[in-house]
C-alpha positions as CSV (number, residue, x, y, z in Angstrom):
1,X,-81.0,40.3,-22.6
2,X,-77.8,38.3,-22.1
3,X,-75.3,37.7,-19.3
4,X,-72.0,39.6,-19.6
5,X,-68.8,37.6,-19.0
6,X,-66.7,39.2,-16.3
7,X,-64.1,36.4,-16.2
8,X,-64.1,32.7,-17.3
9,X,-67.2,31.1,-15.8
10,X,-68.1,34.3,-13.9
11,X,-71.0,36.5,-15.3
12,X,-72.9,39.7,-14.5
13,X,-76.6,38.8,-14.6
14,X,-78.1,41.9,-13.0
15,X,-80.6,44.5,-14.1
16,X,-80.3,48.1,-15.4
17,X,-82.8,50.7,-14.1
18,X,-82.5,53.5,-16.6
19,X,-85.5,55.5,-15.3
20,X,-85.2,55.7,-11.5
21,X,-84.7,59.3,-10.5
22,X,-85.2,59.1,-6.7
23,X,-83.7,56.5,-4.4
24,X,-85.3,57.1,-1.0
25,X,-84.4,60.8,-1.2
26,X,-81.2,60.4,-3.2
27,X,-81.4,62.0,-6.7
28,X,-80.3,59.3,-9.2
29,X,-80.1,61.5,-12.4
30,X,-78.1,58.8,-14.2
31,X,-80.3,55.8,-13.0
32,X,-78.8,52.8,-11.4
33,X,-78.2,49.1,-11.7
34,X,-79.0,46.1,-9.5
35,X,-76.0,43.8,-9.9
36,X,-76.0,40.1,-9.5
37,X,-73.3,37.7,-10.4
38,X,-73.2,34.0,-11.5
39,X,-70.3,31.6,-10.9
40,X,-70.2,28.4,-12.9
41,X,-68.4,25.6,-11.1
42,X,-69.3,22.2,-9.7
43,X,-71.7,24.1,-7.5
44,X,-73.3,26.9,-9.5
45,X,-73.6,30.0,-7.3
46,X,-75.6,33.1,-7.7
47,X,-74.5,36.2,-5.7
48,X,-77.3,38.5,-4.7
49,X,-80.6,39.1,-6.6
50,X,-82.2,42.3,-7.8
51,X,-85.0,44.7,-6.9
52,X,-88.6,43.4,-7.1
53,X,-89.9,44.1,-10.5
54,X,-86.7,43.2,-12.3
55,X,-86.9,39.4,-11.8
56,X,-87.5,38.7,-15.4
57,X,-84.4,40.6,-16.5
58,X,-82.4,38.6,-14.0
59,X,-83.8,35.3,-15.2
60,X,-83.3,36.1,-18.8
61,X,-79.7,36.9,-18.3
62,X,-79.1,33.7,-16.2
63,X,-81.0,31.7,-18.9
64,X,-78.6,32.9,-21.6
65,X,-75.9,30.9,-19.7
66,X,-77.7,28.1,-17.9
67,X,-81.1,27.0,-16.8
68,X,-81.8,28.9,-13.5
69,X,-83.0,25.7,-11.9
70,X,-79.4,24.4,-12.1
71,X,-78.2,27.0,-9.5
72,X,-77.0,25.1,-6.4
73,X,-76.1,27.9,-4.0
74,X,-77.3,31.4,-3.3
75,X,-75.1,34.0,-1.5
76,X,-76.9,37.0,0.0
77,X,-74.4,39.7,0.7
78,X,-77.0,42.4,1.6
79,X,-80.8,42.2,2.3
80,X,-81.9,45.7,1.3
81,X,-84.8,45.4,-1.1
82,X,-82.9,46.7,-4.1
83,X,-80.8,43.6,-3.8
84,X,-83.0,41.1,-2.1
85,X,-86.4,42.2,-3.3
86,X,-86.5,39.3,-5.8
87,X,-85.2,36.8,-3.2
88,X,-88.5,35.0,-2.7
89,X,-89.1,34.6,-6.5
90,X,-85.5,33.4,-7.0
91,X,-85.8,31.0,-4.2
92,X,-89.1,29.5,-5.5
93,X,-87.7,29.2,-9.0
94,X,-84.2,27.9,-8.1
95,X,-84.8,25.9,-4.9
96,X,-81.1,26.2,-4.0
97,X,-79.4,23.6,-1.8
98,X,-78.0,26.3,0.5
99,X,-78.3,30.0,1.0
100,X,-75.2,31.6,2.6
101,X,-75.6,34.7,4.6
102,X,-74.9,36.4,8.0
103,X,-76.9,35.9,11.1
104,X,-78.4,39.4,10.8
105,X,-79.2,38.7,7.1
106,X,-81.1,35.6,8.1
107,X,-83.1,37.4,10.7
108,X,-83.8,40.2,8.3
109,X,-85.1,38.0,5.5
110,X,-87.4,36.2,7.9
111,X,-88.8,39.6,9.0
112,X,-89.2,40.6,5.3
113,X,-90.8,37.5,3.9
114,X,-92.3,35.8,7.0
115,X,-91.5,32.3,5.8
116,X,-89.1,29.8,7.4
117,X,-88.5,27.0,4.9
118,X,-85.2,28.4,3.6
119,X,-82.0,26.3,3.7
120,X,-80.0,29.1,5.4
121,X,-76.4,28.6,6.3
122,X,-75.0,31.3,8.5
123,X,-71.4,32.3,7.9
124,X,-68.8,34.4,9.7
125,X,-65.6,36.2,8.7
126,X,-62.9,33.8,7.5
127,X,-65.3,30.9,6.7
128,X,-64.8,29.3,3.2
129,X,-66.9,27.1,1.0
130,X,-65.4,25.0,-1.8
131,X,-67.6,25.1,-4.9
132,X,-65.4,23.0,-7.2
133,X,-62.2,24.6,-8.6
134,X,-62.9,27.7,-6.7
135,X,-63.5,28.9,-3.1
136,X,-65.9,31.4,-1.8
137,X,-64.5,33.3,1.3
138,X,-66.9,35.3,3.5
139,X,-66.0,38.6,5.3
140,X,-68.7,40.2,7.5
141,X,-69.0,44.0,7.1
142,X,-71.7,45.1,9.6
143,X,-72.9,48.6,9.1
144,X,-71.4,49.0,5.7
145,X,-74.1,50.0,5.4
146,X,-76.6,47.7,7.1
147,X,-76.1,45.3,10.0
148,X,-76.6,42.3,7.8
149,X,-73.9,43.1,5.2
150,X,-70.9,41.0,4.1
151,X,-68.6,40.8,1.1
152,X,-67.4,37.7,-0.6
153,X,-64.0,36.9,-2.2
154,X,-63.0,34.3,-4.8
155,X,-59.3,33.9,-4.3
156,X,-58.7,31.8,-7.4
157,X,-60.1,34.6,-9.5
158,X,-59.0,37.5,-7.3
159,X,-62.5,38.9,-7.4
160,X,-64.2,40.8,-4.6
161,X,-68.0,40.9,-4.6
162,X,-68.5,43.9,-2.5
163,X,-72.3,44.5,-2.1
164,X,-72.9,48.2,-1.7
165,X,-69.3,49.2,-1.0
166,X,-67.4,50.7,-4.0
167,X,-70.7,51.1,-5.9
168,X,-72.5,54.0,-7.7
169,X,-76.0,54.7,-8.9
170,X,-75.0,54.7,-12.5
171,X,-76.9,53.2,-15.4
172,X,-74.8,52.6,-18.5
173,X,-74.5,50.2,-21.4
174,X,-70.9,49.5,-20.4
175,X,-70.4,47.1,-17.5
176,X,-66.8,47.9,-16.7
177,X,-65.0,50.9,-15.5
178,X,-62.9,51.1,-18.7
179,X,-66.1,51.2,-20.8
180,X,-67.4,54.5,-19.2
181,X,-66.2,58.0,-18.6
182,X,-63.8,57.7,-15.6
183,X,-64.5,61.3,-14.5
184,X,-68.2,60.7,-14.5
185,X,-67.8,57.4,-12.7
186,X,-65.7,59.0,-10.0
187,X,-68.2,61.7,-9.5
188,X,-71.0,59.2,-9.1
189,X,-68.9,57.1,-6.8
190,X,-68.2,60.1,-4.6
191,X,-71.9,61.0,-4.6
192,X,-72.8,57.5,-3.6
193,X,-70.3,57.5,-0.8
194,X,-71.3,60.9,0.5
195,X,-75.0,60.0,0.7
196,X,-75.0,56.4,1.7
197,X,-71.6,55.2,3.1
198,X,-70.4,58.4,4.7
199,X,-71.9,57.8,8.2
200,X,-70.0,54.5,8.4
201,X,-66.6,55.8,7.5
202,X,-64.9,54.3,10.6
203,X,-66.2,50.9,9.7
204,X,-65.0,51.4,6.1
205,X,-61.6,52.3,7.3
206,X,-61.5,49.3,9.5
207,X,-62.5,47.1,6.6
208,X,-59.8,48.5,4.4
209,X,-57.2,47.7,7.0
210,X,-58.6,44.2,7.4
211,X,-58.3,43.6,3.7
212,X,-54.7,44.7,3.8
213,X,-54.0,42.5,6.8
214,X,-55.5,39.5,5.0
215,X,-53.3,40.2,2.0
216,X,-56.2,39.8,-0.4
217,X,-55.2,40.1,-4.0
218,X,-57.9,42.1,-5.8
219,X,-58.0,42.2,-9.6
220,X,-61.6,43.0,-9.9
221,X,-64.2,44.6,-7.6
222,X,-67.9,43.7,-8.4
223,X,-70.3,46.0,-6.5
224,X,-74.1,45.7,-6.3
225,X,-74.6,49.1,-8.0
226,X,-72.8,50.6,-11.0
227,X,-69.9,49.0,-13.0
228,X,-67.3,46.4,-12.3
229,X,-63.9,47.8,-11.5
230,X,-61.6,45.7,-13.7
231,X,-59.0,48.2,-14.9
232,X,-58.8,50.6,-11.9
233,X,-59.8,48.7,-8.7
234,X,-56.9,50.4,-7.0
235,X,-58.5,53.8,-7.7
236,X,-61.7,53.1,-5.9
237,X,-59.9,51.5,-3.0
238,X,-57.7,54.6,-2.7
239,X,-60.7,56.9,-2.8
240,X,-62.5,54.9,-0.1
241,X,-59.3,55.1,2.0
242,X,-59.3,58.9,1.5
243,X,-63.0,59.4,2.2
244,X,-63.1,57.2,5.2
245,X,-60.1,59.0,6.7
246,X,-61.9,62.4,6.2
247,X,-59.2,63.7,4.0
248,X,-60.5,66.7,2.1
249,X,-59.5,69.2,-0.5
250,X,-58.5,72.8,0.5
251,X,-61.9,74.1,-0.5
252,X,-64.7,76.1,1.2
253,X,-68.4,75.7,0.7
254,X,-70.7,78.6,1.7
255,X,-74.0,76.9,2.2
256,X,-76.9,79.3,2.8
257,X,-80.3,80.6,1.8
258,X,-81.8,84.1,2.0
259,X,-85.1,85.9,2.3
260,X,-84.5,89.5,1.3
261,X,-80.9,89.2,0.1
262,X,-79.3,90.3,3.4
263,X,-77.8,86.9,4.2
264,X,-76.8,86.6,0.5
265,X,-74.8,89.8,0.7
266,X,-73.0,88.4,3.7
267,X,-72.4,85.2,1.8
268,X,-70.8,87.1,-1.1
269,X,-68.6,89.0,1.3
270,X,-67.4,85.8,3.0
271,X,-66.7,84.4,-0.4
272,X,-64.5,87.4,-1.3
273,X,-62.5,86.9,1.9
274,X,-61.9,83.2,1.0
275,X,-60.8,84.2,-2.5
276,X,-58.4,86.8,-1.2
277,X,-56.6,84.0,0.8
278,X,-56.1,82.0,-2.4
279,X,-58.5,79.2,-1.5
280,X,-61.1,77.7,-3.8
281,X,-64.7,78.5,-2.7
282,X,-68.2,77.7,-3.9
283,X,-71.5,79.4,-3.1
284,X,-74.3,76.9,-2.5
285,X,-77.8,78.5,-2.3
286,X,-80.1,75.8,-0.9
287,X,-83.2,77.0,-2.7
288,X,-81.6,76.0,-6.0
289,X,-79.3,73.1,-4.9
290,X,-79.8,69.4,-5.1
291,X,-79.1,68.1,-1.6
292,X,-77.5,64.9,-2.7
293,X,-75.2,66.6,-5.1
294,X,-74.3,69.1,-2.4
295,X,-73.4,66.3,0.0
296,X,-70.8,65.1,-2.6
297,X,-69.3,68.6,-2.3
298,X,-69.4,68.4,1.5
299,X,-67.5,65.1,1.3
300,X,-64.6,66.7,-0.6
301,X,-64.4,70.2,1.0
302,X,-62.6,71.1,4.3
303,X,-64.4,74.3,5.0
304,X,-68.2,74.6,5.7
305,X,-69.7,78.0,6.3
306,X,-73.4,77.9,7.1
307,X,-75.8,80.9,6.7
308,X,-79.5,81.6,7.3
309,X,-81.8,84.4,8.3
310,X,-83.9,83.9,11.3
311,X,-87.5,82.8,10.5
312,X,-90.0,82.2,13.3
313,X,-87.3,81.9,15.8
314,X,-85.5,79.3,13.7
315,X,-83.9,78.7,10.3
316,X,-85.3,78.9,6.8
317,X,-86.9,75.5,6.0
318,X,-84.4,74.9,3.1
319,X,-81.5,75.4,5.6
320,X,-83.0,73.3,8.4
321,X,-83.9,70.5,6.0
322,X,-80.4,70.3,4.5
323,X,-78.7,70.5,7.9
324,X,-80.8,67.7,9.3
325,X,-79.9,65.6,6.2
326,X,-76.2,66.4,6.5
327,X,-76.1,65.8,10.3
328,X,-77.4,62.2,9.7
329,X,-74.5,61.5,7.3
330,X,-72.0,62.5,10.0
331,X,-69.3,64.4,8.2
332,X,-66.2,64.9,10.3
333,X,-63.0,66.9,10.1
334,X,-64.5,70.2,8.9
335,X,-63.6,73.8,9.6
336,X,-66.7,75.7,10.2
337,X,-68.3,79.1,10.7
338,X,-71.8,80.6,10.6
339,X,-73.6,83.8,9.6
340,X,-77.0,85.3,9.1
341,X,-79.4,88.2,9.2
342,X,-82.4,88.8,11.5
343,X,-85.2,91.3,12.1
344,X,-85.9,91.1,15.8
345,X,-84.9,87.8,17.5
346,X,-81.8,86.3,15.8
347,X,-81.8,82.7,17.0
348,X,-80.4,81.3,13.7
349,X,-76.8,81.9,14.6
350,X,-77.1,79.8,17.8
351,X,-78.9,77.0,15.9
352,X,-76.3,76.9,13.1
353,X,-73.5,76.7,15.7
354,X,-75.3,73.7,17.3
355,X,-75.2,71.9,13.9
356,X,-71.5,72.6,13.6
357,X,-71.0,71.3,17.2
358,X,-72.9,68.1,16.3
359,X,-70.7,67.3,13.4
360,X,-67.6,68.1,15.5
361,X,-66.4,70.9,13.2
362,X,-63.6,73.2,14.3
363,X,-65.2,76.6,14.5
364,X,-63.1,79.7,13.7
365,X,-65.5,82.0,15.5
366,X,-69.0,82.1,17.0
367,X,-70.3,83.7,13.8
368,X,-71.7,87.0,12.5
369,X,-75.3,88.2,12.7
370,X,-76.6,91.4,11.2
371,X,-79.9,93.1,11.9
372,X,-81.8,93.8,8.7
373,X,-79.2,94.8,6.1
374,X,-75.4,94.6,6.4
375,X,-73.5,97.9,6.2
376,X,-70.0,98.3,5.0
377,X,-68.6,97.5,8.4
378,X,-70.6,94.3,8.6
379,X,-69.5,93.2,5.2
380,X,-65.9,93.9,6.1
381,X,-66.4,91.6,9.1
382,X,-67.8,89.0,6.8
383,X,-64.7,89.2,4.6
384,X,-62.5,88.7,7.6
385,X,-64.6,85.7,8.6
386,X,-63.9,84.2,5.1
387,X,-60.2,84.9,5.5
388,X,-60.2,83.1,8.9
389,X,-61.9,80.0,7.5
390,X,-59.5,80.0,4.5
391,X,-56.4,80.3,6.7
392,X,-57.6,77.4,8.9
393,X,-58.3,75.3,5.8
394,X,-54.8,75.9,4.5
395,X,-53.4,74.8,7.9
396,X,-55.2,71.5,7.6
397,X,-53.9,71.1,4.0
398,X,-50.3,71.7,4.8
399,X,-50.5,69.5,7.9
400,X,-51.8,66.6,5.8
401,X,-49.1,67.1,3.2
């Protein structure tokens, strides 16, 4: 296992986790990486560590360049255990002179490891440290996506080390964006944003504006997951600006589940109405959907139509589970509608509307509910509902153009 040169005197020394398939509920079908970076200068600096269990991979890569004990400084951009799980082992091996981190990161590491003999040096936005020929500049990024987070910038190399921002759960033999399939990388980046960064879109947008105001020249972005953006850093920056501004495609998702096909018949009729308006649409049946893949679809789609039959005065468990997950990720700027069937009580419609209200969706109606099985009149109403949603989606699209 060897370090990978990113630029002269700057190396990737992280770990590749080919086999992880679940990341606290996030399906990681392509695995992930835990990226760390090594800067060789008068003061040798390590940026971040790796997940516990991958320490030897980290040390082997560092050792292919230098003796790990020669590291002078440690920069902790983010304390989540997939990046700082190896912190204690690294500290005990390296014994760095200084550990640069935010105040919240210091408090967090003390709470994780319950030791106090660390040479912590708290930093704030705008502070710089000279390490020889190069400078390390610190920028706090609280709640992207933890309160401890920061990014670091090396102006002489025009490198941004971005912790979890601009990353992807994506294990590959290539370490750079031009060594992997760009379409696949973009999909994984969108999935990562939708399931991890989405709730913090206002903070992301603020950070992007700050980066512009600071006139940072960025030739490479080095995130803590996935690959280094060396050829197309502008692409991921543009995508983050789009996603954090809640700009969407003119597309409708019909997200539903069904018991005895009544709600499903309604879903198909709504879909037909959307199609008749010339808008792209996708049926998403929750009993066969991956929730994290579906959230990537939610990120990109303007229209969200939710459907469920009433079960025990509530929603089907698959529907309530997904909506609880989606609500926590706080999508915004959606056009919404609801539908469902019932036998004798029919509370599902009210509950679905509450979810739309909580994500501040613009509802085109209060929804359609059908007792037992929809007849031709009900299905025609469902088609009209689909048309209403599609028309509103097109309004958004032309307004943004």
